[in-house]
C-alpha positions as a Python dict, from the first residue, in 0.01 Angstrom:
ca = {
    (1, 'M'): (0, 0, 0),
    (2, 'T'): (61, 44, -390),
    (3, 'T'): (337, 223, -546),
    (4, 'L'): (62, 451, -716),
    (5, 'T'): (-115, 507, -382),
    (6, 'S'): (235, 596, -228),
    (7, 'N'): (315, 851, -493),
    (8, 'R'): (-26, 987, -464),
    (9, 'D'): (35, 1057, -78),
    (10, 'A'): (365, 1186, -145),
    (11, 'E'): (235, 1426, -410),
    (12, 'R'): (-58, 1531, -158),
    (13, 'Q'): (205, 1599, 123),
    (14, 'L'): (447, 1769, -123),
    (15, 'R'): (123, 1998, -203),
    (16, 'I'): (66, 2077, 143),
    (17, 'D'): (412, 2186, 252),
    (18, 'L'): (427, 2417, -84),
    (19, 'A'): (110, 2571, -23),
    (20, 'A'): (218, 2659, 337),
    (21, 'C'): (530, 2751, 225),
    (22, 'Y'): (349, 3016, 2),
    (23, 'R'): (128, 3119, 275),
    (24, 'L'): (422, 3184, 537),
    (25, 'T'): (628, 3400, 239),
    (26, 'A'): (313, 3603, 264),
    (27, 'L'): (285, 3607, 644),
    (28, 'F'): (667, 3722, 675),
    (29, 'G'): (597, 4027, 437),
    (30, 'W'): (828, 3848, 156),
    (31, 'D'): (578, 3808, -147),
    (32, 'D'): (576, 4071, -417),
    (33, 'L'): (209, 4066, -525),
    (34, 'V'): (203, 3763, -754),
    (35, 'F'): (533, 3797, -907),
    (36, 'T'): (781, 3553, -711),
    (37, 'H'): (776, 3192, -729),
    (38, 'I'): (857, 2877, -514),
    (39, 'S'): (856, 2517, -684),
    (40, 'A'): (874, 2153, -559),
    (41, 'R'): (1007, 1865, -746),
    (42, 'I'): (726, 1564, -730),
    (43, 'P'): (893, 1248, -650),
    (44, 'G'): (924, 1001, -934),
    (45, 'P'): (1092, 946, -1264),
    (46, 'D'): (897, 1202, -1449),
    (47, 'H'): (1064, 1516, -1373),
    (48, 'H'): (716, 1691, -1283),
    (49, 'F'): (732, 2004, -1069),
    (50, 'L'): (459, 2201, -888),
    (51, 'I'): (441, 2589, -897),
    (52, 'N'): (194, 2871, -791),
    (53, 'P'): (-88, 2944, -1051),
    (54, 'Y'): (20, 3268, -1178),
    (55, 'G'): (-256, 3529, -1071),
    (56, 'L'): (-310, 3428, -717),
    (57, 'M'): (-178, 3605, -423),
    (58, 'F'): (37, 3407, -209),
    (59, 'E'): (-194, 3401, 88),
    (60, 'E'): (-480, 3244, -180),
    (61, 'I'): (-267, 2942, -279),
    (62, 'T'): (-380, 2600, -152),
    (63, 'A'): (-241, 2263, -235),
    (64, 'S'): (-498, 2185, -479),
    (65, 'S'): (-462, 2498, -708),
    (66, 'L'): (-113, 2444, -766),
    (67, 'V'): (-23, 2397, -1129),
    (68, 'K'): (185, 2044, -1217),
    (69, 'I'): (424, 2111, -1493),
    (70, 'D'): (715, 1940, -1691),
    (71, 'L'): (1043, 2078, -1749),
    (72, 'E'): (933, 2233, -2079),
    (73, 'G'): (672, 2429, -1897),
    (74, 'R'): (390, 2224, -2023),
    (75, 'K'): (76, 2160, -1790),
    (76, 'V'): (54, 1787, -1709),
    (77, 'E'): (-276, 1799, -1550),
    (78, 'P'): (-568, 2042, -1611),
    (79, 'S'): (-570, 2360, -1449),
    (80, 'P'): (-745, 2715, -1519),
    (81, 'Y'): (-417, 2906, -1435),
    (82, 'E'): (-110, 2966, -1625),
    (83, 'V'): (252, 2967, -1476),
    (84, 'N'): (494, 3281, -1459),
    (85, 'P'): (730, 3254, -1738),
    (86, 'A'): (1024, 3395, -1556),
    (87, 'G'): (927, 3142, -1286),
    (88, 'F'): (966, 2860, -1523),
    (89, 'T'): (1311, 2979, -1658),
    (90, 'I'): (1464, 3005, -1309),
    (91, 'H'): (1294, 2715, -1172),
    (92, 'S'): (1334, 2461, -1486),
    (93, 'A'): (1675, 2517, -1509),
    (94, 'V'): (1777, 2471, -1120),
    (95, 'H'): (1551, 2150, -1113),
    (96, 'A'): (1713, 2018, -1442),
    (97, 'A'): (2051, 2101, -1322),
    (98, 'R'): (2036, 1967, -918),
    (99, 'H'): (1885, 1624, -880),
    (100, 'D'): (1958, 1666, -507),
    (101, 'I'): (1717, 1932, -410),
    (102, 'A'): (1343, 1891, -400),
    (103, 'C'): (1266, 2304, -375),
    (104, 'V'): (1341, 2610, -499),
    (105, 'M'): (1236, 2979, -348),
    (106, 'H'): (1291, 3275, -501),
    (107, 'T'): (1205, 3626, -383),
    (108, 'H'): (1190, 3990, -432),
    (109, 'S'): (1186, 4108, -81),
    (110, 'I'): (1290, 4444, -6),
    (111, 'N'): (1569, 4384, 256),
    (112, 'G'): (1726, 4071, -2),
    (113, 'T'): (1672, 4344, -308),
    (114, 'A'): (1841, 4592, -156),
    (115, 'V'): (2141, 4399, -63),
    (116, 'S'): (2185, 4245, -383),
    (117, 'A'): (2212, 4600, -539),
    (118, 'Q'): (2507, 4617, -285),
    (119, 'A'): (2853, 4583, -475),
    (120, 'E'): (3009, 4380, -174),
    (121, 'G'): (2693, 4151, -153),
    (122, 'L'): (2614, 4014, 212),
    (123, 'L'): (2885, 4099, 457),
    (124, 'P'): (2949, 3871, 760),
    (125, 'L'): (2769, 4098, 1022),
    (126, 'S'): (2563, 3871, 1191),
    (127, 'Q'): (2499, 3499, 1300),
    (128, 'Q'): (2241, 3473, 1036),
    (129, 'S'): (2444, 3586, 777),
    (130, 'L'): (2722, 3323, 859),
    (131, 'Y'): (2481, 3026, 773),
    (132, 'I'): (2417, 3185, 453),
    (133, 'L'): (2797, 3277, 399),
    (134, 'S'): (2892, 2917, 418),
    (135, 'S'): (2687, 2833, 108),
    (136, 'L'): (2643, 3135, -119),
    (137, 'G'): (2683, 3206, -473),
    (138, 'Y'): (2599, 3531, -702),
    (139, 'H'): (2433, 3584, -1036),
    (140, 'D'): (2447, 3927, -1228),
    (141, 'Y'): (2143, 4074, -1341),
    (142, 'E'): (2039, 3968, -1709),
    (143, 'G'): (1689, 4171, -1694),
    (144, 'I'): (1356, 3977, -1629),
    (145, 'A'): (1418, 3608, -1644),
    (146, 'V'): (1263, 3515, -1964),
    (147, 'N'): (1531, 3399, -2187),
    (148, 'P'): (1624, 3047, -2168),
    (149, 'D'): (1987, 3133, -2265),
    (150, 'E'): (2036, 3250, -1904),
    (151, 'K'): (1993, 2906, -1773),
    (152, 'P'): (2347, 2798, -1797),
    (153, 'R'): (2459, 3089, -1631),
    (154, 'L'): (2187, 3049, -1334),
    (155, 'V'): (2309, 2706, -1275),
    (156, 'R'): (2672, 2783, -1307),
    (157, 'D'): (2647, 3032, -1048),
    (158, 'L'): (2441, 2836, -800),
    (159, 'G'): (2656, 2522, -844),
    (160, 'T'): (2639, 2327, -562),
    (161, 'K'): (2534, 2600, -311),
    (162, 'Q'): (2227, 2644, -116),
    (163, 'A'): (2187, 3007, -184),
    (164, 'L'): (2211, 3258, -458),
    (165, 'M'): (2202, 3638, -456),
    (166, 'L'): (2024, 3748, -804),
    (167, 'R'): (2195, 4091, -823),
    (168, 'N'): (1958, 4384, -836),
    (169, 'H'): (1702, 4124, -816),
    (170, 'G'): (1661, 3918, -505),
    (171, 'L'): (1723, 3603, -353),
    (172, 'L'): (1717, 3234, -418),
    (173, 'T'): (1748, 2923, -173),
    (174, 'V'): (1706, 2539, -253),
    (175, 'G'): (1670, 2289, -45),
    (176, 'K'): (1624, 1911, 5),
    (177, 'T'): (1246, 1955, 144),
    (178, 'V'): (1005, 2253, 130),
    (179, 'A'): (1094, 2336, 519),
    (180, 'D'): (1455, 2338, 437),
    (181, 'T'): (1447, 2588, 129),
    (182, 'F'): (1205, 2801, 347),
    (183, 'V'): (1414, 2820, 683),
    (184, 'A'): (1741, 2889, 420),
    (185, 'M'): (1536, 3186, 301),
    (186, 'Y'): (1451, 3283, 670),
    (187, 'F'): (1798, 3298, 773),
    (188, 'F'): (1925, 3498, 440),
    (189, 'E'): (1634, 3760, 454),
    (190, 'S'): (1720, 3782, 832),
    (191, 'A'): (2073, 3874, 719),
    (192, 'C'): (1997, 4133, 472),
    (193, 'K'): (1751, 4276, 716),
    (194, 'V'): (2035, 4298, 1013),
    (195, 'Q'): (2296, 4429, 743),
    (196, 'L'): (2066, 4709, 595),
    (197, 'R'): (2035, 4835, 981),
    (198, 'A'): (2381, 4785, 1084),
    (199, 'Q'): (2491, 5000, 789),
    (200, 'A'): (2248, 5270, 898),
    (201, 'G'): (2393, 5282, 1247),
    (202, 'G'): (2767, 5358, 1210),
    (203, 'R'): (3094, 5195, 1200),
    (204, 'L'): (3074, 4784, 1098),
    (205, 'L'): (3221, 4509, 1297),
    (206, 'P'): (3261, 4205, 1062),
    (207, 'V'): (3247, 3853, 1227),
    (208, 'P'): (3612, 3720, 1166),
    (209, 'Q'): (3662, 3460, 920),
    (210, 'P'): (3755, 3157, 1133),
    (211, 'I'): (3421, 3189, 1314),
    (212, 'L'): (3263, 3170, 955),
    (213, 'D'): (3488, 2872, 868),
    (214, 'G'): (3335, 2681, 1181),
    (215, 'I'): (2978, 2779, 1151),
    (216, 'I'): (2825, 2482, 1012),
    (217, 'A'): (2972, 2265, 1285),
    (218, 'Q'): (2851, 2465, 1534),
    (219, 'T'): (2509, 2475, 1373),
    (220, 'K'): (2481, 2110, 1424),
    (221, 'V'): (2551, 2112, 1782),
    (222, 'S'): (2305, 2420, 1878),
    (223, 'T'): (2043, 2189, 1677),
    (224, 'R'): (2119, 1856, 1837),
    (225, 'D'): (2202, 1772, 1467),
    (226, 'T'): (1822, 1704, 1387),
    (227, 'G'): (1853, 1980, 1126),
    (228, 'L'): (1714, 2338, 1110),
    (229, 'D'): (1423, 2237, 902),
    (230, 'Q'): (1265, 1969, 1155),
    (231, 'L'): (1320, 2173, 1464),
    (232, 'V'): (1124, 2496, 1319),
    (233, 'W'): (856, 2365, 1069),
    (234, 'P'): (590, 2234, 1282),
    (235, 'G'): (605, 2544, 1454),
    (236, 'L'): (576, 2761, 1167),
    (237, 'L'): (262, 2524, 1062),
    (238, 'R'): (117, 2611, 1401),
    (239, 'R'): (136, 2973, 1355),
    (240, 'L'): (10, 2960, 983),
    (241, 'D'): (-283, 2746, 1119),
    (242, 'R'): (-357, 3048, 1379),
    (243, 'H'): (-298, 3330, 1144),
    (244, 'M'): (-376, 3196, 789),
    (245, 'P'): (-547, 2864, 784),
    (246, 'G'): (-668, 2685, 485),
    (247, 'Y'): (-384, 2612, 275),
    (248, 'E'): (-421, 2240, 289),
    (249, 'V'): (-729, 2205, 77),
}
């Protein structure tokens, strides 16, 4: 197999996974009409990445409709669609700084945005929250993310972490794969949902710090060290095939 064919195959698989991620985001109810975004870095030296066609609903996105752009926001292949300027600002900043990750996911979910507006942020109230709290940063709200000057602060606040709470705005996760990034968002969103329900129910019982400190090691044991993404992604794709097929075209 030639390098060119190998690269095309890798991009094709990445497009399928990213389109599936968009569809799953809609299926789980985390989309916000057309106003959030998920991106994936294409393997290779060109620093190109894929992002959603601005104006398509997430349940409409397919592998072939994803837009390929560079770190300057320029389309590198013909597409009838443009990209979300705020999406470009956030995603280009992270991709340029974090060479260890391949995917960036950002949502404006109701639960996530509600917790992002709370002064104390995410609390250690659930098993789901512990996974996120082990690698979580915070970024103060600066308005709709269209100002390139915000990029250094986004990068600084994310650091080497996997999750970032965008104050008064929403949630962001990163990962080495699309699957890894989606699963992290699932736990982030679930933790926020549990927190809001717990706060509505009465006196809170936080998880002790020593348990939080050991959660990553415990997660490796509970997943047989296969990784959460590898464990659940095939099942998520089967669910998507039942409820929202057609993403791979």
